[in-house]
Every structure is written in C-alpha cells, then in structure tokens.
C-alpha positions in Angstrom: 187.1 -27.4 94.8 188.2 -24.5 92.6 186.8 -21.0 93.3 186.9 -18.3 90.9 188.2 -14.8 91.7 186.2 -12.6 93.9 185.2 -8.9 93.2 187.1 -6.4 95.3 184.7 -4.6 97.7 186.2 -1.1 96.9 187.5 -1.2 93.3 185.3 -3.4 91.2 183.2 -0.5 89.9 179.9 -0.5 88.1 179.8 2.0 85.2 177.1 3.8 83.4 176.9 5.2 79.8 175.4 8.6 79.3 174.3 10.2 76.0 174.8 13.9 76.4 174.4 16.2 73.4 175.0 13.4 71.0 178.2 12.3 72.8 178.6 9.1 74.8 180.3 9.2 78.2 181.1 6.0 80.3 181.9 6.7 83.9 181.7 5.0 87.3 178.3 5.1 88.8 179.3 5.2 92.5 179.9 8.9 93.0 176.7 9.9 91.2 174.5 7.6 93.2 176.1 8.4 96.5 176.3 12.2 96.2 173.2 13.3 94.3 169.8 12.5 95.5 168.6 13.0 92.0 170.9 10.4 90.4 170.3 8.1 93.4 166.5 8.2 92.9 166.9 7.8 89.2 169.2 4.8 89.4 166.9 3.1 91.9 163.9 3.2 89.7 162.5 -0.3 88.8 163.4 -1.4 85.3 162.0 -4.1 83.0 164.2 -5.4 80.3 167.6 -3.9 79.3 168.9 -1.5 81.9 169.3 2.1 80.6 172.9 3.1 80.8 174.2 -0.4 80.5 175.8 0.0 77.1 176.4 2.3 74.2 173.3 0.9 72.5 171.1 1.7 75.6 172.6 4.8 77.0 171.1 6.9 79.8 170.0 10.1 78.0 170.5 13.5 79.6 168.4 15.8 77.6 169.1 19.5 77.3 172.6 19.2 78.8 175.7 20.6 76.9 178.5 18.0 76.4 181.2 20.4 77.4 179.4 21.3 80.7 179.1 17.6 81.4 182.6 16.9 80.6 183.8 19.6 83.0 181.7 18.2 85.8 183.2 14.8 85.2 186.7 16.2 85.2 186.0 17.4 88.8 184.3 14.2 90.0 186.6 11.8 88.2 189.9 13.5 87.4 192.2 11.6 85.1 195.2 12.7 87.1 195.4 13.9 90.8 194.3 17.5 91.2 193.6 17.7 87.4 190.4 19.7 88.1 192.5 22.5 89.4 193.3 23.4 85.8 189.7 24.4 85.0 189.2 28.0 83.7 186.6 30.2 85.4 184.2 29.5 82.4 184.6 25.8 83.0 184.1 26.2 86.7 180.8 28.0 85.9 179.8 24.8 84.0 180.5 22.8 87.1 178.6 25.2 89.3 175.6 25.0 86.9 175.3 21.3 86.9 176.3 20.6 90.5 173.5 23.0 91.5 171.0 21.4 89.1 171.8 17.9 90.3 172.4 18.6 94.0 176.1 17.7 94.2 176.5 19.9 97.3 180.3 19.4 97.9 181.1 20.0 94.2 178.9 23.0 94.2 180.7 24.4 97.3 184.1 23.8 95.6 183.0 25.6 92.4 181.8 28.6 94.4 185.1 28.7 96.3 187.2 28.4 93.1 185.1 31.1 91.4 185.1 33.5 94.4 188.7 34.5 93.5 188.0 35.1 89.8 187.4 38.6 88.4 183.8 39.0 87.2 181.9 41.9 85.7 179.5 42.9 88.5 176.4 42.3 86.3 177.7 38.8 85.5 178.3 38.2 89.2 174.7 39.3 90.0 173.2 37.1 87.3 175.2 34.1 88.4 174.1 34.7 92.0 170.5 34.8 91.1 170.6 31.6 89.1 172.8 29.6 91.4 171.5 31.0 94.7 174.7 32.6 96.1 173.8 35.5 98.5 177.3 36.8 99.0 177.9 37.3 95.2 174.5 39.0 94.9 175.3 41.5 97.6 178.8 42.0 96.3 177.7 42.6 92.7 175.0 45.1 93.9 177.6 46.9 96.1 180.0 47.2 93.1 177.3 48.9 90.9 176.2 51.2 93.7 179.8 52.3 94.7 181.0 53.2 91.3 180.6 56.7 89.9 179.5 55.6 86.5 175.8 55.1 85.9 174.2 51.8 85.0 174.4 51.5 81.2 171.4 50.6 79.0 173.1 47.3 78.2 173.6 46.5 81.9 170.0 47.5 82.7 168.7 45.1 79.9 170.7 42.2 81.4 169.7 43.0 84.9 166.0 43.5 84.2 163.7 46.4 85.2 163.0 45.5 88.8 166.7 45.1 89.8 167.7 48.2 87.8 165.1 50.4 89.4 166.1 49.1 92.9 169.7 49.9 92.3 168.8 53.3 91.0 166.8 54.0 94.1 169.8 53.2 96.3 172.1 55.3 94.2 169.7 58.2 94.6 169.5 57.7 98.3 173.3 58.0 98.7 173.8 60.7 96.1 173.7 63.6 98.6 176.4 61.9 100.7 178.8 60.6 98.0 181.4 61.2 100.6 181.1 61.2 104.3 183.2 61.5 107.4 183.6 58.7 109.9 185.4 59.2 113.1 187.1 62.2 111.5 188.2 60.3 108.3 186.8 61.0 104.9 185.3 57.8 103.2 185.0 58.0 99.5 181.9 56.5 97.9 184.0 53.8 96.3 185.1 52.6 99.8 181.7 52.5 101.4 179.7 49.5 102.1 176.0 49.7 101.1 175.0 46.2 102.3 172.4 47.6 104.7 170.7 49.5 101.9 170.8 46.5 99.7 169.2 44.3 102.3 166.3 46.8 102.8 165.6 47.3 99.1 166.1 43.6 98.0 164.8 42.0 101.2 162.4 39.5 99.5 164.9 38.4 96.9 167.7 38.0 99.4 165.4 36.0 101.7 164.6 33.6 98.9 168.2 33.1 97.8 169.5 32.8 101.3 166.9 30.0 102.0 168.0 28.1 98.9 171.7 28.5 99.8 171.0 27.3 103.3 169.4 24.2 102.0 172.6 23.3 100.1 174.7 24.1 103.2 172.6 21.8 105.4 173.0 19.0 103.0 176.8 19.3 103.3 176.7 19.3 107.1 
C-alpha cells in the first residue's frame, strides 16, 4: 500500500500572516508561540470559521505597531542569514527592545539591552528609555551622568524629563554643591569622577523599586 510523504517533526513549519501598519508579513509561528506568553495565549484562543492569520485575505492584525519596528524584531527572531541581526543600528535595536518588552520576549529583550548597553546615548534619552522599558542600571547611569556634569540641566532637558525627575536631580545637585571635589584616602576626586548612586537611591527610592520589580520579573522568566 502506497503511503504519502510524512511531515518532518522539526522543519515542516506553520506560518502566520500579520498585517502591520498596512504591510503584510508572513513568518513562522513557532518562535512567537513558544517564547511569548502573549502570542501563545492569542494563538490558542478558540476560533470559528477561517483562522485569523492563515492567509493574506485573513491576516492577523497588529494595531498600533509600526511596520519598521516589527520588521526589526523579525530580523532578530528570524534572521535571513546567520548573525544578520548583528547589523542592526542602535535605533533599530531600540525598536527590538520596545516590542520585545511589550510582548514578553524575555531573551530577545535581554539581547537588545546587551547590544544597546555599549551604545552612546544622551543621558536624558538613556533615562527615558530606562523608565519606559524598566532598566534600573540605565536609570541610575543616566541620573549619575546628569548629576556629575558641571553644566546645569537645560530647559529642554527638564521638559523631556518632567517636573518630578528634574526637581529630584536638582535637589541632589544642591546637596553635593558644597563638595564639588573631595579627598578620599588623600587623593582628590573631581565631581565628574564621583559616584552618586547612594544619593540617587535615596531620592528616587519609589521609582527605582517599581522599575527593579518589573526588571526582576523579566529576569525570572528567562531563568
């Protein structure tokens, strides 16, 4: 009796069609379902009639997502060539960070943070990214940079940071003003070389606690 070909258990892949910002994407479903609890739950919802995402005519719609951001995430998850995702720019890695955080791709989020940790950012941008994406080390680092420098916080920077953050930073800068330089074990330490993490942790205790808790939740998901 003739038997037709069988499906390979590893490389006969189910695909899904997404409509993102009026652009269609067709990608394997497996990584999305295995590594994001949000996609896993969505894909497992009962469906009557045609399955959403099964064709170009019935795509799975991702509302409010930019097509370039989504493409950058797909370049990391499904690179066209080995190590192709290493060619992403910092701006593209920020796209990856944004969507991996939104959809709980914990391993991709960690990789994006690692890639971006070596990039050069304006301290205000670093702080804003840290607040949105829950990265405590970036928040403390950005605050430290603004406190260490001799130039005051500009009006533009204050507008971006918001009143509460700006006032907190000004308070710390006032605290350390009388000791712009100090002696430690007989050696002079300039303000630019000092670490004000303890001051930051006292002034921004509640904010750091919330961000550290959110960050720890991602870390526990990876482990």
